[in-house]
N, C-alpha and C positions, 0 to 999 in steps of 0.2 A: 287160205293157205299162207298168205304173206304174214298175216297177224300171228298165226300159230308158229311160223318159223322164227319171227322176231321174239316171240315169247320164250321159245326154247333157247335161243341164243342169249337172251337176257338172263334166263334162269341159270344157264351155264356160267355166265360171267359172274353172277351173284355167288354161286357156289365156289367158284375158283377164288374170288376175292375173299370170301369168308375163310377158306382154307389157308390162304396166304396170311391173312390177318391173324388167325389163330397161331400159326407157326411163328410169325415174327414177334408176337407178344409173349411167346413162351421161351424163357431163357434156358429151359432144359434141353431144347433141341439145337443141335449143331446145324450148320449149313447143309451138310450131307444128309442129315436126318430130315431136314425140311424138304429137301429135294425128293427124298424117298417117299415122304408123306404125299407130296404132290403127284408122284407117279402112281402110288397106290390108289389115290382118289380118282385119277384119270383112267387107270385100268379098270377100276370098279364100274365107272360110268359107262365105259365101252362095253363091258360084259353085261351091264344091266341098264340098257337105254330106256327101259320102261320108267325108270326113276325120273328121267328128264321129261318124259311125257306127262307123268303125274304132277311134277312141279309146274309144267307149262299149263296144264288144265287148272290147277289151283290158282295160278297167277291170273289166268283169263277170268276165272270165276270172281276173284276179288276185284278185278278191273270192272267187270260188268256190274257187280254190286255197288261199287263206288259211283259209276255212271248213273245207275238207277236211283241211288240215294240223292245225287245232285239234282236229277230231274224232279224228284218228289219235293225236295226242299224248295226248289224254284217255283213249283206249282203252288205250294202252300203260300209262299210270299206273294204270288200273283192272284191269290184267291179272290180278293176284293174286286179286282178288275175283271176277273172271269165272271163274276156275278153281276156286272153292269151289262144289262141286256137291252138297252135302248137301241132299237134298229136291228137287233140280232134275232134271227128266227129261233124260236124255242117252243117245244111242245111238252105239255104236262101241267099238273096243278100248280097254282101259285104257292101253295104251302108245302110243296114237296120237300122231303128231308134230304134227298139225294139228287145230285145232278150228274149227268154224263155230257161232257163237252167234247165235240168232235171237230178237229181242224181238218178240212178236206178240200179236194180239188176235183171238179167234175171230169177231168181228163186223166186222173190218177188211176192206174191199173189196180192197185191194191184197195183204193177206195171203192171201186166197182166190185171187187171181190168181197169187201166187207159189207156192202149195202144190204144184202139179204139177211146177214147176221144181225145188223143193227135194227132192221125192220122187225125181225122176230123178237129181239130183245125189248123193243118198245111195247110190243103186244103183251109180253110176259111181265112187264113192269109199268102198269098204268099210273102208279103213284110216284114215278121218277120223272124229273124234268130232263128232257134231251135238248141240248143246245147245239146249234149248227153254225159253226164259224167258217165262212168261206175264206179259203187261203189259196188263191189261184196261182200257185207257184210255177205252173207250166204255161202261163199266159204268153210269155215271151216266145215260146215255141209253137203253141197252138192257140190262136186267137179266141176260139170258142170256149176256152177255159175261163176267160174273163167274161165273155158274153153270157155264158150260162150262169155265172155267179151273179152278175148284175140283174139278169132276168129274174132269178130266184128272189133276190132282195126286193125287187119291185113288186113281185107277186105277194111277198110277205107284207109289204106296206099297204097294198091295195086290198087284199082279201083275208090276210091273217093265216092262222095255223093250218087249217084244213086244206086250203088251196096250195099253200106252200109245200106241205108234206106230199100232196099229190104230185106236184111238179118235181120235187126233190127225188122221190122214189121213181118217178117216171123217167127222168134223165138217166138215172143209173140202170133202169130196166131196158133202155135201148141197147146196152152192152157196147156202146160206142165210146171207147176210151182211147187214150194215146193218139189224139189227132183225128179220130174217126167221127167225132161228134160234129154235126153240121148245123148251120143256122136254121135249116129246114126242120131238123130234129127239135131244136129248141122251140121254134114257133109252134110245132105240132103239139108238143107236150104242154107248153104254156096254155095253148087254146083249150086243151082238155081240162087243165086245172082251173082256168078262169071261166070256162063255159063261154068264152068270147076270145077273139083274136087279141094278142098282146101288141099294143102299139109300140112304136119305136121308143126304146128306152135310152136315156142319157146315163152314162156312167158317173157323171159329175156328183150327183147326190150320194153316191155309195163309195166313192174313193176313200173317204175318211174311215168308214166302217171297215173296209178291207185293209187299210193301213193299220188300224188298231189291232185287227186280227193278226196281221203280220208281226207287229211289235210284240204282242202277247206270246205268240208261238215261239218267237226267238228268245224272249225272256225266259220261257220255261226250258228251252233247250232242244226243241224239236228240230230235226234236220230234214224232214220230209213229211209227206202225208201217207196215210192218215195218222193223226195223233189224237189220243184220247186222254182226258183227265176226268177221273171218277172221284167225286168228293162230296162230303156233306154240304148242304146249302149254307150252313153256318158252322163255325167251330172246326174248321179244317186243321188237321195236324198231319205229321208225317206217318202216324199210325193208321189213320183212316182215309188217306188219300192214295190213289193209284194212278200212275202215269204210264201209258202204253204207247210206244212208238212203232207203228207198223201194223200189219194185219195179224189178227188173232181170231180164235173161235168164240162163239157165243158164250160158252161155258166160262172162259177166262174173264170176259166182261161181266158176267153174272156174279162171279166170285168177287170182283172188285166192287160191285154194287152192294153185295152182302157185307163186305168189309166196311164200307162207308156207313152202312146202316147200323151195324152192330158194335162199332168201336167209338 
């Protein structure tokens, strides 16, 4: 509501400024005539407020398009770093033509909401590589945000893709988001993934990985989780790259995969 009000006020100011500029530049209008023009314009807007709404909507649309364009440009610039996968969990063939990168937090409400969508998307696209970048932005509020991330990275290092995916999906399947996830949850899911108890894990080996993910996400322009970058594995351009901030449905992600594959 606040943004919409600001947009309306901005559009009003723009229209008023344009009217005054036109009047002042025209030598054929006297001061009285200029005043009348201003009154006519004001009266018209009062009688037709829908014009302000239309201008506001168009302004918001252009702002959103500009923001989206900036995200896409940033993602293309970051593409080489996005494809550096040393220590980064990823599932899919080595020769995949398309990659889906997700920045996520195990305590993020919307990441939990998206998890089933991503799981179905993976099943529908076995030729796509899915890259999971831990970005525990809620760790300062909920400690298990970082604990779960560290455990996942350890499982990836120990057992690879199959065990990691079991753990990753298992954590989200608990439904324990926004501070509800416990250390007992993490241990239980990890044991199921490893077929053995997970020993105490130090976060030291994984601090660099998480720091790199943090830098990448900020370089792209994400302001929260989840964040998705769907792009060709090579030859990324603004035409074949899609950046999505926030929760969307599976169809939207599939459209982005098709776009990356066909452009």
